[in-house]
C-alpha positions as CSV (number, residue, x, y, z in Angstrom):
1,M,-85.7,-214.9,-82.7
2,E,-83.9,-216.1,-85.8
3,K,-81.9,-219.3,-85.4
4,I,-78.4,-219.4,-86.8
5,A,-76.3,-222.6,-87.2
6,I,-72.5,-222.6,-86.6
7,D,-70.7,-225.3,-88.5
8,L,-68.0,-227.0,-86.4
9,L,-67.8,-230.3,-88.4
10,W,-64.3,-229.3,-89.6
11,L,-62.8,-229.1,-86.1
12,R,-60.6,-232.0,-85.2
13,P,-59.7,-231.3,-81.6
14,G,-55.9,-230.7,-81.1
15,K,-55.2,-231.0,-84.8
16,V,-56.1,-227.7,-86.5
17,G,-53.9,-225.2,-84.7
18,G,-55.0,-221.6,-84.5
19,T,-58.4,-222.0,-86.0
20,E,-59.5,-224.2,-83.0
21,S,-58.2,-221.5,-80.6
22,Y,-60.1,-218.9,-82.6
23,I,-63.5,-220.5,-82.5
24,R,-63.3,-221.7,-78.9
25,N,-62.3,-218.2,-77.8
26,L,-65.1,-216.7,-79.8
27,L,-67.7,-219.1,-78.3
28,D,-66.4,-218.3,-74.8
29,G,-66.7,-214.6,-75.6
30,L,-70.3,-215.1,-76.8
31,K,-71.1,-216.8,-73.5
32,K,-70.0,-213.7,-71.6
33,L,-72.3,-211.4,-73.4
34,D,-75.6,-210.4,-71.8
35,E,-77.5,-210.3,-75.2
36,D,-79.9,-212.9,-76.4
37,F,-79.2,-215.1,-79.4
38,D,-80.1,-218.6,-80.7
39,F,-77.1,-220.4,-82.0
40,T,-76.9,-224.1,-82.8
41,L,-73.5,-225.8,-83.0
42,L,-73.3,-228.4,-85.8
43,V,-70.9,-231.0,-84.2
44,S,-69.6,-234.4,-85.2
45,L,-69.3,-237.8,-83.4
46,D,-65.6,-237.2,-82.5
47,N,-65.8,-233.5,-81.4
48,A,-69.2,-233.2,-79.8
49,D,-67.9,-233.9,-76.3
50,T,-65.6,-230.9,-76.4
51,F,-68.6,-228.6,-76.9
52,R,-71.0,-230.1,-74.4
53,E,-70.3,-227.3,-71.9
54,Y,-72.1,-224.8,-74.1
55,E,-75.4,-226.6,-73.7
56,K,-75.5,-225.2,-70.1
57,D,-76.2,-221.9,-71.7
58,R,-79.8,-221.8,-73.0
59,R,-78.7,-219.7,-76.0
60,F,-76.6,-222.6,-77.4
61,H,-77.8,-225.9,-78.7
62,L,-75.9,-228.8,-80.2
63,L,-77.0,-230.6,-83.4
64,R,-75.0,-233.9,-83.6
65,V,-74.3,-235.2,-87.1
66,K,-73.4,-238.9,-87.6
67,I,-70.0,-238.3,-89.3
68,E,-66.5,-238.0,-87.9
69,S,-64.4,-234.9,-88.4
70,A,-61.3,-237.0,-88.6
71,G,-62.6,-238.6,-91.8
72,I,-62.0,-235.6,-94.0
73,A,-62.9,-237.0,-97.4
74,K,-66.3,-238.4,-96.1
75,R,-67.0,-235.2,-94.2
76,I,-66.4,-233.1,-97.3
77,L,-68.7,-235.4,-99.4
78,W,-71.4,-235.3,-96.7
79,Q,-71.1,-231.5,-96.4
80,N,-71.7,-231.0,-100.1
81,L,-74.5,-233.6,-100.5
82,C,-76.3,-233.4,-97.2
83,Q,-75.6,-230.4,-95.1
84,N,-77.9,-227.9,-96.7
85,R,-80.8,-230.4,-96.6
86,L,-80.1,-231.1,-92.9
87,L,-80.1,-227.4,-92.1
88,R,-83.4,-226.7,-94.0
89,R,-85.0,-229.7,-92.3
90,H,-84.2,-228.2,-88.9
91,G,-85.5,-224.7,-89.9
92,F,-82.3,-222.9,-90.5
93,R,-81.8,-220.3,-93.2
94,K,-78.5,-218.9,-92.0
95,C,-75.2,-220.7,-91.3
96,F,-72.0,-219.3,-89.9
97,E,-68.8,-221.0,-91.2
98,P,-65.8,-220.1,-89.0
99,V,-63.5,-221.3,-91.8
100,Y,-63.6,-221.1,-95.6
101,C,-65.0,-224.5,-96.4
102,K,-68.7,-224.2,-96.7
103,P,-70.7,-226.4,-99.2
104,W,-69.9,-225.3,-102.7
105,L,-73.6,-224.7,-103.5
106,N,-75.8,-222.8,-101.0
107,G,-79.0,-224.9,-101.3
108,G,-81.2,-222.2,-99.9
109,I,-78.9,-221.4,-97.0
110,C,-77.2,-218.0,-96.5
111,Y,-73.6,-218.5,-95.5
112,T,-71.2,-216.2,-93.7
113,C,-67.6,-217.5,-94.1
114,V,-64.3,-216.6,-92.4
115,I,-61.2,-216.7,-94.5
116,H,-58.1,-216.9,-92.2
117,D,-55.6,-216.7,-95.0
118,L,-54.8,-217.9,-98.6
119,Q,-51.9,-220.0,-97.6
120,A,-52.2,-222.7,-100.3
121,F,-52.4,-219.9,-102.9
122,H,-49.0,-218.4,-101.8
123,Y,-47.2,-221.7,-100.9
124,P,-48.7,-224.5,-103.1
125,Q,-45.3,-226.3,-102.9
126,Y,-45.9,-227.0,-99.3
127,H,-49.2,-228.8,-99.9
128,P,-50.4,-231.9,-101.8
129,F,-52.0,-231.1,-105.1
130,H,-55.5,-232.2,-103.8
131,E,-55.3,-229.8,-100.9
132,V,-54.3,-226.9,-103.1
133,A,-57.1,-227.7,-105.6
134,Y,-59.7,-228.1,-102.8
135,S,-58.7,-224.8,-101.1
136,R,-58.8,-222.9,-104.3
137,L,-62.2,-224.3,-105.2
138,C,-63.6,-223.4,-101.8
139,W,-62.2,-219.9,-101.9
140,R,-63.6,-219.4,-105.4
141,M,-67.1,-220.6,-104.3
142,D,-67.0,-218.4,-101.2
143,I,-66.2,-215.4,-103.4
144,I,-69.0,-216.3,-105.8
145,N,-71.9,-217.2,-103.5
146,A,-71.2,-216.7,-99.8
147,A,-73.5,-214.0,-98.5
148,R,-70.9,-212.5,-96.2
149,I,-67.1,-212.9,-95.9
150,V,-65.0,-212.1,-92.8
151,A,-61.2,-211.6,-92.9
152,I,-59.2,-211.9,-89.7
153,S,-56.9,-208.9,-90.5
154,D,-56.6,-206.0,-92.8
155,W,-53.7,-207.8,-94.5
156,V,-55.9,-210.9,-95.3
157,R,-58.7,-208.6,-96.6
158,S,-56.2,-206.9,-99.0
159,D,-54.9,-210.3,-100.1
160,I,-58.4,-211.6,-100.9
161,I,-59.3,-208.4,-102.8
162,E,-56.0,-208.7,-104.8
163,K,-56.4,-212.4,-105.6
164,Y,-60.2,-212.7,-106.0
165,H,-61.5,-209.1,-106.5
166,R,-64.4,-209.2,-104.0
167,E,-64.4,-206.1,-101.8
168,D,-67.4,-206.4,-99.5
169,I,-65.3,-208.1,-96.8
170,E,-65.6,-207.4,-93.1
171,V,-62.5,-207.3,-91.0
172,I,-62.9,-208.8,-87.5
173,Y,-59.7,-209.7,-85.5
174,N,-59.3,-213.0,-83.8
175,P,-60.3,-213.1,-80.1
176,I,-57.5,-213.9,-77.8
177,L,-58.3,-215.4,-74.4
178,V,-55.4,-215.6,-71.9
179,K,-56.0,-216.2,-68.2
180,K,-53.2,-215.1,-65.9
181,E,-54.3,-217.6,-63.3
182,E,-54.2,-220.4,-65.8
183,T,-50.4,-221.1,-65.3
184,E,-48.5,-224.2,-64.5
185,D,-46.0,-224.2,-61.6
186,F,-42.7,-223.5,-63.4
187,A,-40.9,-225.9,-61.1
188,T,-42.6,-228.9,-62.7
189,L,-41.6,-227.6,-66.2
190,Q,-38.0,-227.1,-65.0
191,D,-37.7,-230.8,-64.3
192,K,-39.7,-231.9,-67.3
193,Y,-37.7,-230.0,-69.9
194,H,-34.4,-229.4,-68.0
195,I,-34.7,-225.6,-68.3
196,T,-34.1,-222.6,-66.1
197,R,-36.2,-219.5,-65.7
198,G,-35.1,-216.8,-68.2
199,K,-32.5,-219.2,-69.8
200,Y,-34.4,-220.5,-72.8
201,F,-35.9,-219.3,-76.0
202,Y,-39.5,-220.2,-76.7
203,T,-41.8,-220.5,-79.7
204,V,-45.3,-221.8,-80.4
205,S,-45.8,-223.1,-83.9
206,Q,-47.3,-225.8,-86.1
207,M,-44.5,-227.7,-87.8
208,I,-45.1,-226.6,-91.4
209,P,-42.6,-225.0,-93.8
210,H,-43.7,-221.4,-93.8
211,K,-43.4,-221.2,-90.0
212,N,-39.7,-221.1,-90.8
213,L,-38.5,-223.0,-87.7
214,M,-35.4,-224.2,-89.7
215,T,-34.0,-220.7,-89.2
216,L,-34.2,-221.0,-85.4
217,I,-32.5,-224.4,-85.7
218,A,-29.7,-222.7,-87.7
219,M,-29.5,-219.9,-85.1
220,M,-29.1,-222.4,-82.3
221,E,-26.4,-224.2,-84.2
222,I,-24.4,-221.0,-84.8
223,M,-24.7,-220.1,-81.1
224,A,-23.6,-223.6,-80.1
225,K,-20.6,-223.5,-82.3
226,R,-19.5,-220.1,-81.1
227,L,-19.8,-221.3,-77.5
228,E,-17.8,-224.4,-78.3
229,N,-15.0,-222.4,-79.9
230,N,-15.0,-219.7,-77.3
231,L,-16.1,-217.1,-79.8
232,V,-18.9,-215.5,-77.8
233,Q,-18.4,-212.3,-76.0
234,G,-20.3,-209.5,-74.3
235,K,-24.1,-209.8,-74.2
236,E,-24.0,-212.9,-76.4
237,E,-22.5,-214.8,-73.5
238,E,-25.7,-214.3,-71.6
239,L,-28.0,-215.8,-74.3
240,P,-29.8,-219.0,-73.6
241,D,-28.5,-222.3,-74.9
242,K,-31.9,-224.0,-75.2
243,L,-34.9,-223.5,-77.5
244,L,-38.3,-225.0,-76.7
245,I,-40.8,-225.5,-79.6
246,S,-44.5,-226.2,-78.7
247,G,-47.1,-227.1,-81.2
248,V,-48.8,-229.8,-83.2
249,N,-47.0,-231.8,-85.9
250,G,-47.2,-230.8,-89.6
251,N,-45.7,-231.8,-92.9
252,A,-42.3,-230.3,-91.9
253,A,-42.1,-232.2,-88.6
254,E,-39.8,-235.1,-89.9
255,A,-37.5,-232.7,-91.7
256,L,-37.2,-230.6,-88.6
257,K,-36.5,-233.5,-86.3
258,R,-33.9,-234.8,-88.8
259,Q,-32.1,-231.4,-88.8
260,I,-32.0,-231.4,-85.0
261,R,-30.4,-234.9,-85.0
262,E,-27.9,-234.2,-87.8
263,K,-26.7,-231.0,-86.2
264,G,-26.4,-232.7,-82.8
265,L,-28.8,-230.4,-81.1
266,Q,-31.0,-232.9,-79.3
267,D,-30.2,-231.4,-75.9
268,T,-30.4,-227.8,-77.3
269,V,-33.7,-227.9,-79.2
270,I,-36.6,-229.4,-77.3
271,L,-39.9,-230.3,-79.1
272,T,-42.6,-230.3,-76.4
273,G,-45.4,-231.3,-78.8
274,Y,-48.9,-230.1,-77.9
275,V,-49.0,-228.4,-74.5
276,S,-51.9,-227.3,-72.3
277,N,-52.7,-223.6,-72.0
278,R,-51.4,-223.8,-68.4
279,E,-48.1,-225.1,-69.5
280,R,-47.8,-222.8,-72.5
281,N,-48.6,-219.7,-70.4
282,A,-45.9,-220.6,-67.9
283,L,-43.4,-221.1,-70.7
284,Y,-44.4,-217.7,-72.1
285,Q,-43.9,-216.1,-68.7
286,N,-40.5,-217.5,-68.0
287,C,-38.7,-217.5,-71.3
288,H,-35.8,-215.2,-72.1
289,T,-37.3,-214.2,-75.5
290,F,-40.2,-215.5,-77.5
291,L,-39.2,-216.0,-81.1
292,F,-41.8,-216.1,-83.9
293,P,-40.0,-216.7,-87.3
294,S,-43.1,-217.3,-89.5
295,V,-43.1,-215.8,-92.9
296,F,-46.9,-216.1,-93.5
297,E,-49.7,-215.5,-91.0
298,G,-53.3,-214.4,-91.5
299,F,-53.2,-213.3,-87.9
300,G,-50.7,-215.0,-85.6
301,M,-51.9,-215.2,-82.0
302,P,-48.8,-216.5,-80.2
303,P,-46.7,-213.3,-80.3
304,V,-49.6,-211.3,-78.8
305,E,-50.1,-214.0,-76.1
306,A,-46.4,-213.9,-75.3
307,M,-46.5,-210.0,-75.0
308,F,-49.4,-210.3,-72.7
309,F,-47.3,-212.3,-70.3
310,G,-44.5,-209.7,-70.5
311,S,-42.2,-211.6,-72.8
312,R,-39.8,-209.9,-75.2
313,V,-40.9,-210.9,-78.7
314,V,-38.7,-211.0,-81.8
315,T,-40.5,-211.7,-85.0
316,T,-40.7,-210.9,-88.7
317,K,-42.3,-208.2,-90.8
318,C,-44.1,-210.7,-93.0
319,A,-47.8,-210.7,-93.9
320,S,-50.1,-209.6,-91.0
321,I,-47.6,-209.9,-88.2
322,P,-46.6,-206.2,-87.8
323,E,-50.4,-205.3,-87.9
324,V,-51.4,-207.8,-85.2
325,T,-48.4,-207.0,-83.0
326,Q,-49.2,-203.3,-83.5
327,G,-45.6,-202.6,-84.4
328,K,-44.6,-203.2,-80.8
329,A,-42.4,-206.3,-81.2
330,I,-38.8,-206.4,-82.3
331,Y,-38.6,-207.2,-86.0
332,V,-35.9,-208.8,-88.2
333,E,-35.5,-207.6,-91.8
334,D,-34.6,-211.0,-93.3
335,P,-36.5,-213.8,-91.6
336,Y,-34.2,-216.4,-93.1
337,D,-31.0,-214.8,-91.8
338,A,-30.0,-216.7,-88.6
339,E,-27.2,-214.3,-87.8
340,E,-29.7,-211.4,-87.8
341,W,-31.9,-213.1,-85.3
342,I,-28.9,-213.3,-82.9
343,D,-27.9,-209.7,-83.6
344,K,-31.5,-208.5,-82.9
345,I,-31.6,-210.3,-79.5
346,V,-28.1,-209.1,-78.5
347,A,-29.0,-205.5,-79.5
348,E,-32.1,-205.6,-77.4
349,E,-30.0,-207.0,-74.5
350,K,-27.6,-204.0,-74.8
351,T,-30.5,-201.5,-75.1
352,E,-32.1,-202.8,-71.9
353,G,-28.7,-202.8,-70.2
354,Q,-28.4,-199.1,-71.0
355,R,-31.7,-198.1,-69.5
356,A,-32.0,-196.7,-66.0
357,P,-32.7,-199.5,-63.5
358,S,-36.3,-198.3,-63.0
359,E,-36.9,-198.7,-66.8
360,A,-35.1,-201.9,-67.6
361,K,-36.4,-205.4,-67.3
362,S,-34.0,-206.6,-64.7
363,G,-34.4,-210.2,-65.4
364,Q,-37.2,-212.5,-66.1
365,K,-38.5,-212.6,-62.5
366,E,-39.6,-209.0,-62.6
367,R,-41.3,-209.5,-65.9
368,V,-43.3,-212.3,-64.4
369,Q,-44.2,-210.3,-61.4
370,E,-46.0,-207.8,-63.6
371,V,-48.5,-210.3,-64.8
372,P,-50.7,-210.4,-61.6
373,E,-51.6,-206.7,-62.3
374,L,-53.3,-207.8,-65.5
375,S,-57.0,-208.7,-65.6
376,G,-58.0,-212.3,-65.8
377,H,-58.1,-212.1,-69.5
378,I,-57.5,-209.4,-72.1
379,Q,-60.2,-206.8,-71.7
380,E,-61.5,-204.1,-73.9
381,N,-60.3,-201.3,-71.6
382,P,-57.4,-202.9,-69.7
383,G,-56.2,-199.6,-68.3
384,R,-52.5,-199.1,-67.3
385,S,-51.8,-202.8,-66.7
386,G,-48.4,-204.2,-66.0
387,Q,-47.5,-204.3,-69.7
388,E,-48.7,-200.8,-70.3
389,K,-46.7,-199.0,-67.7
390,E,-44.3,-196.7,-69.5
391,D,-41.7,-196.9,-66.7
392,T,-41.2,-200.7,-67.3
393,G,-39.5,-199.9,-70.7
394,Q,-41.9,-202.3,-72.4
395,R,-43.7,-201.4,-75.6
396,T,-47.3,-200.4,-75.2
397,M,-49.8,-202.9,-76.6
398,D,-53.6,-202.3,-76.9
399,F,-54.6,-205.8,-75.9
400,G,-58.2,-204.7,-75.8
401,L,-58.4,-205.0,-79.6
402,Y,-58.5,-208.8,-79.2
403,A,-60.7,-209.0,-76.1
404,P,-63.1,-212.0,-76.6
405,E,-66.2,-210.1,-75.5
406,R,-65.4,-207.2,-77.8
407,I,-64.8,-209.6,-80.8
408,A,-67.9,-211.7,-79.9
409,K,-70.0,-208.5,-79.8
410,K,-68.8,-207.6,-83.3
411,Y,-69.6,-211.1,-84.6
412,L,-73.0,-211.1,-82.9
413,D,-74.0,-207.7,-84.4
414,F,-72.7,-208.9,-87.8
415,L,-74.6,-212.2,-87.7
416,K,-77.8,-210.6,-86.3
417,E,-78.2,-208.3,-89.3
418,P,-81.6,-209.1,-90.8
419,V,-80.4,-209.5,-94.4
420,W,-77.3,-211.4,-95.6
421,K,-76.4,-210.8,-99.1
422,K,-73.5,-209.8,-101.3
423,K,-73.1,-206.1,-101.6
């Protein structure tokens, strides 16, 4: 059986956002498959411990490299000078790169790379010059000499073709692993964040500019001022007065915190920082509405995860978001218009209020009670689960498209093909 290496040296635990969720979900999906394979995970000194569990499966092996993922410059240098030689010495001829940054030269190794998006191409102003230059060089070398390229959505594939003119690109969606039993007791979160079930907005996002969190801050400021001046009426009176934001810091974190302080919204906008899956899932379940204001996503897992837990989702029509949410969310036309976000939420409240009682979501408690009907994770054929029952009034989502086993099977078949080469 042919050995294949999987490069994980880029992964800094808790620091790389959605790409970490993607690869861990994929590895978990591979573990669940009955098929045989021989994968070796290339791990670093500071991330090896987080992958030890896979050694319990005879099909996975760990190859520890004496570098640290946190030392980005040294890692890049080692990767380009030493990685190919190390792989050849251990008998590898194929390597799977779950991200775009393979060694610039192949050195006798056939690489399959995954391009998640071309963010620095579209928004160079949000990145230091050296990051933009490095990203563009890596994308260019992927296009020139990677044997295979995977895009995580049709939108990303189209973007790559438009910018770099290579068309033999496979589309494989990100695997999404959500366990209904992996949920924190909400009572502990009520005390921790001073929130009430169904009385807060929620979002999950890294704090970087294109995530557009500033618009949500502006929205909360407008609502606070209307409330202060007794200008709210009708359904708007029922909207939450709190917004929780979960996610790792980014280069917009300080500006975001400053905006919150300057607008006096410290008690209104709560930055939770990184949260566990258990805590995140409970916050999905019990929020009034999940808001996802991003203007650029190669995929975007949080709105799908939120919909899995029965949350109402309001998001944008930007990039891959309508594709990944299957057109089943509520969409704003102008992602930067804070007033429109309020209008969309209020309009949905009115729409639900006009439905027959058997069709309407009569409060957050009933939405949460639907979750136990779901399987332990998103399955390929989920049947008529709580979120697919037409009489709940919720939009039908095919969560099976993102089932980890289904996605893992696609990757495994792709990686097992005997010949890797550009078409």
